[in-house]
C-alpha positions in Angstrom: -0.5 -1.8 -14.0 1.1 -1.8 -17.4 -1.2 1.5 -18.0 -4.2 -1.1 -18.7 -7.7 -0.1 -17.3 -8.5 -3.7 -16.8 -6.2 -3.8 -13.3 -8.4 -0.4 -12.2 -11.7 -2.2 -11.2 -9.5 -4.8 -8.8 -6.2 -2.8 -8.0 -7.3 0.8 -8.6 -4.3 3.0 -10.0 -0.6 3.4 -9.1 0.7 6.9 -8.1 3.9 8.8 -7.6 4.2 10.6 -4.1 3.9 13.9 -6.1 0.1 12.9 -6.5 -0.3 12.2 -3.2 1.2 15.7 -1.9 -0.7 17.5 -4.3 -3.0 20.0 -2.8 -6.0 19.1 -5.3 -6.3 16.0 -3.3 -6.4 12.3 -4.2 -9.0 11.5 -2.2 -13.1 12.8 -1.9 -13.5 15.4 0.8 -14.1 14.1 4.1 -10.7 11.5 2.9 -6.9 11.7 3.1 -4.1 9.7 2.7 -2.9 8.5 6.0 0.6 10.0 7.8 3.0 7.2 8.2 1.9 7.7 12.2 -1.3 7.0 11.7 -0.2 3.5 9.6 1.1 2.5 12.7 -1.4 2.6 14.6 -3.2 0.3 12.0 -0.7 -2.0 12.4 -0.2 -1.5 16.2 -4.0 -2.1 16.6 -3.9 -5.3 14.5 -0.7 -6.4 16.6 -2.0 -5.7 19.9 -5.2 -7.6 18.9 -4.4 -11.6 18.3 -1.7 -10.9 15.5 1.9 -9.7 16.4 4.1 -10.7 14.0 1.0 -11.8 11.7 0.0 -8.5 11.0 0.3 -8.7 6.9 -1.4 -11.5 7.0 -4.1 -10.1 8.8 -4.5 -7.4 6.3 -3.9 -9.4 3.0 -7.1 -10.1 1.1 -8.2 -13.7 1.2 -7.6 -14.4 -2.5 -5.1 -13.0 -5.2 -2.0 -13.2 -3.6 0.8 -15.9 -5.4 3.1 -18.2 -3.6 -0.2 -19.5 -1.7 0.5 -15.9 -0.4 -3.6 -14.9 0.6 -4.4 -13.5 4.1 -6.9 -13.3 6.2 -8.3 -10.1 5.6 -9.9 -9.6 9.5 -10.2 -6.8 9.6 -12.0 -5.8 5.5 -9.0 -4.0 5.0 -8.5 -5.9 1.4 -4.8 -5.3 1.4 -4.3 -6.4 -2.5 -1.1 -7.0 -4.8 -1.2 -4.3 -6.8 2.7 -4.5 -8.0 4.5 -1.2 -8.8 6.1 1.0 -11.2 9.8 1.7 -11.0 11.0 4.9 -11.3 14.2 3.9 -12.8 12.6 2.3 -15.5 9.1 3.0 -15.6 8.2 -0.2 -16.0 5.9 -2.5 -13.8 6.6 -5.4 -11.3 5.0 -7.8 -8.7 1.6 -7.7 -9.5 0.0 -10.7 -7.4 3.5 -10.8 -5.2 3.5 -7.6 -3.5 1.3 -4.3 -2.5 2.9 -0.7 -1.5 0.4 1.8 -0.2 1.9 5.7 0.2 1.8 7.2 2.8 1.4 11.1 3.3 4.7 11.7 5.3 8.0 12.6 3.9 11.5 11.2 4.9 13.8 13.7 3.1 13.1 15.6 0.0 13.9 12.6 -1.8 12.1 10.0 -0.3 8.6 9.6 1.4 7.5 6.4 3.8 5.4 3.4 2.4 4.1 0.0 3.5 4.7 -2.9 2.3 2.6 -6.5 1.8 4.8 -9.8 0.2 2.9 -12.9 -0.6 5.6 -14.8 1.1 5.7 -12.6 4.2 3.5 -12.2 7.1 4.4 -9.0 8.1 4.0 -5.4 6.9 7.0 -3.7 6.3 7.3 0.2 6.6 10.3 2.3 4.9 11.0 5.4 3.0 11.3 5.2 -1.0 11.6 7.3 -4.0 8.8 9.7 -4.6 8.8 9.1 -8.3 7.9 5.6 -8.2 4.3 4.3 -8.3 2.3 2.9 -5.7 -0.8 2.2 -4.3 -2.9 4.5 -2.0 -5.5 4.0 0.6 -7.8 6.8 1.9 -8.6 7.2 5.4 -12.0 8.9 7.0 -11.1 12.3 8.6 
């Protein structure tokens, strides 16, 4: 965030989708960036285990979110509000308010699928966005 390494230990780095899809792999050996379908499995599991409509709250960290938006982190996913980097301006936005995570799934040649947590919402949003934006990455064990 803001090209400042002080945020690395908390939030990690923000990547564009081209880094996600690069054959050199962002994730360590034995891990991969999850597909959109794999992220759906996660949110469906959370919904089916007592958190329907509050999946985002169950995945958000218990601290670090603005607007009293902390979660319960019931599954140890530790969703943090690392914000994003705009593909248009290159500016950084929304640390403390939003967390965004790439999937490895393309929507079309310009867009790929992400998941989003919001400080003022209990749900997990899913949508396709431009591959040039900067978002967080979570790795899933193979």
